[in-house]
N, C-alpha and C positions, 0 to 999 in steps of 0.2 A: 504493500500500500504506500509506504514511504517512498519507494522508488518511483511509483506512478506519479505522485504529487511533485517529486523532484523534477521528473521529466517535464511535467506540465509547467512548472515554474520556469525551467530553462527555455522551453518553447515560447512562453509569454515574453520572456526577456528578449529573445531573438526577434520576435515580431515587433516589439516596441523599438528595438534598436534599428531595425530595418525602416520602420516608419519615421524615426528621427532622422535617419540618413536621407530618406526621400524628401522630408520636409526641408532639410538643410540644403539639399541639391536644388530644389525648386526655388528656395529663397535666393541662392546664389545666381541662378539663371534669371530671376526677376530683376535682381540688382544689375546684372549685365544688360538686360533688355532696356531697363529704365535709363541707363547711362547711354546706350546706343541711340535711343529715341531723342533724349535731351541734346546729345551732340549733333544729331542730324537736323533737328529743328533750329539749332543755333547756326549750323553751317548754311542753311537755306533761308535765313531770316530776310535777306535782301530780296528773295523771290517770294516773300510773304507766305511761306509754308506755315500752316497753322496745325495745332495738335489734332484738331478734328478732321484733318485731311490725310491722316495716316493711321494705319492699323497694322499691328505686327503680332505674330505668335511664333514662339520658339519651342521646340521639343528637343531636349538633350537626350540623345540615344547612346551615349557612351556606356550606359548600363541598360540594355534593351529590356531587361526584366523589370526595371523600375524607372521608366522615362520621367524626366523632370520637365515640367512645362511652365512657361511664363507668357503673359500676354499684355499688350497695350491696346485697348479698345477692341479686344478679340471677339466680343460678342455683338459688334455693331454690323448691321446688314449693309452691304455695299454691292453695287452692280459688279459682277465678277469677271467681265470680259471673257477671255478664252479659258480661264481657270475652270469654268463650269464643265468643260469637256472632260476633266478628270472624273467628275461624278457620272457622266454618261459612259465613260470607259469602264468604271467599276460595275455600273448597272448592267452593261452589256455582258460582262463576264459572269455576273450573277445569273442573268437570264439564260446564258448558254449552259452554265453548270446545272441549272434546274430544268433544262430542256424546254424552256419557254420559247426560245428562238434557236434556229439552226446555226451551228458553228460552221459558216460557209467561207470560202475564200473571198467572196465579195465583201462580207461583213468584216473580215480580218483586214482587207485592203482599206476599207473605210475607217476602221479604228486606227490603223497606221497613219493615214492621211490626216485624220482629225488631230492626233497627238503630235506626230513628228513635224508635219507641215502646217498644222493648225488651219486646215481648209474648212470653211464653213459649209460648203456643199456636202462634204463628208459627214459633218456633224448633223446636218439635216437628214441625211440618209439614215444615220444611226438612230436618231430620235424617232424617226418614222418606224423603223424596225422594232424598236423597244415598245412603242406605245400603240402601234397599229393606226396611226393618224397620218394625215398629209395636210399640207397647206393647200389652199384653193379658194374657190368662190365662197361667198357667204352661205350660211346654213340656216335652216329653219330653227326656231327656238328649241324644239325637241332634239333635232340633230346636233345642235351646238352643245346642248347639255351632255349628250352621249360622247361627243368629240372631246369635250373638256374633261370628262371623267377619265377617258383613256389617256389623254395627254398628261394627266397628273400621276400616272402610275409610277414613274421614276421618283417623283416627289414623295409619294406615299411610302415607297420602299424605305427611303432614307429616314423619314419621320418614324417609321415603325421600328427602326433599330437605334433610335435615340438621338438622331441629329436634330438640332433646334435652330431657329432663326434662319432657315434657308428656304429658297424656292428654286426648283430646277425643272422647269417645264416649257421653256421657250427655245426657239431656234435663234441662234445669234444672227443679228442683222435681218430679222424676218418679222419685225414688229409693225409693219404697215407699209404703205397706207391702204392696202386692199384686203378684202376677204376675211376668212375666219380668224386669222391671226389678230387682225384689228378688232374684230367682234369680241374676241376673248379678252382683250385689254379693256375694252369699254365696259364689259359686263363684270369683270373681275379685277377691280382696281384696288391695290396695286397687284399686277400679275407679272412684273418683270422678274427675270432671274435675279436672285439675291443670294449672297453667301456671306459668311463671316470668316475671318482668318482662323478662328478656333476650329470651326467645322472642317475647313480645308486642311488644316494641320492634322486633325484627327484622321481624315481620309488618307492623306499622304503617309502618315505614320503607319496606318494599317497596311498600306501597300508595301512599304519598306520592310516591315517586320513579318510579312507573309500572311497577315491575318485578313486581307481583303479577298474574300471568297475562298481561295485555297492558296497554299504556298506556291504551287506551280503556276497558277494564273497570276499571282502577284509578281512572280519573276518575269512573266511575259509583259506585264504592264511596265515594270521597271525598265525592260529593254527598250521600250518605245520612248521612255523619258530620258534616256541617257544622252548627255550633251557634251560637246567639246568646247569648253570656254576659252581656249587659248589659240585657236586657229582664227586669224582675222577674217572678217567678211566685209562686204560692201554694204550690208544691210544694218543700219544703226539699231533696228528693232529685232535683230536676230535673237531667237529665244536663248541660244547658248551664250552669246557675248553681249547682249544688250540689256540684261536685267541683273539678276544675282551674279551671273558669271563675270560681270565687270568688276566685282569687288573681291574676287577670289585670288589667293596667292598661287604661285607656281606649284604644281604637284597636287593641287586639290582636284577632287572628282565631283561631278555635278549631274544630278538627275532633276528635271524640272518641267513645269508647264507654265509658260508665261503668256501674257496677252495685254493688249491695250486698246483703248477707244479714244475718242476725242476728249474725254474727261478723265479716264482712269488709266492706271498703269500698275499691273500686278505681276507677281511671280510666286509660285508655290514650288519650293526647292528642297531637295535633300542633298546635303553636302558631306563629304568625307575629307578631312584635312590630313596633311602629311603626318601630323603628330598623333593620329589615331582618333581625334575628336570626330563625332558623328552627330549631325543635328538636322532637324527639319526647320526651315525658315520660310514663313509665309508673310509676304509684305504686300499690302494694298495701299495705293495712293489715289486720291481724288482731286480733281481740279488742277492737277499739275502734270498732265499727260506729256507735255513737252520737256519736262525736267527728267531726263534719262538718268541723271546721277543720283537721284534720291534713293532708289532701291540699292544701288551700289554702295552708297554711303552707309546705309544701315548695315549692309553685309560686311563692310570693312570693319566697322566697330564690333560687330558680333564675332567676326573672325579673330580680332585682336584679343577679345575676352577668352575665347576657346583656345587660342594659341598660348595664353598664359597658364 
């Protein structure tokens, strides 16, 4: 009996110690993030960058069994640009694993084009396959109700597994001015795609750690996101070199999905540094789409912290 209680006591101590380590790690990452945000706001004061135009979430994966997370405005809904395509990518693999859609070469080609090249036509095809909907002329009230119910199937899936403050049911750059896409906006305001950096960081962390659908499918998704941040390109908005990659040191490795609009500039990135540090860094900016250095500035400050 005494042996049993002694083992129980030791187990409790170990659990408490692990919790304290986790809390300490999260505190350290939060201090790092707060410092990075403060420095970035100060660096871009002349460009009138305000704190409500920036959102960042970090997940420290040096200990994958106990990831430490920190956020700055991580729960704020923001138009997600092309980052929404990560959610459609995971949903597609979930549907294929559940035999809800066929795992065809054409769907695989569309997934590649959606993530690697960020083609919106590919995204439209993927969302049509997932939801059984299409864009087109206006519908009757009853038809539109049925169409809307189908279109929200991806959204409902993520809500069912605990994602909050997100909306994932629109085709990028397909919000008007004609047909059922416009009807849906008028009837369901707001119905734009919306994400938070917290939700995006959770999704990317699940992909990185093999928990998004299955380890094998997570690995396939990771392969699509692999970037080369050190080969120069002529495209200033290149996903590899125009966002998080701009702030990485030599020898770093990058997996990411970036995007921008006339108002937003975002990147959801997983980084491995030469010293072994591993982290997810999701950065959203609003109203500063032409300031390409903001995300890079946040990245450099985060990298400095992890390098220490």
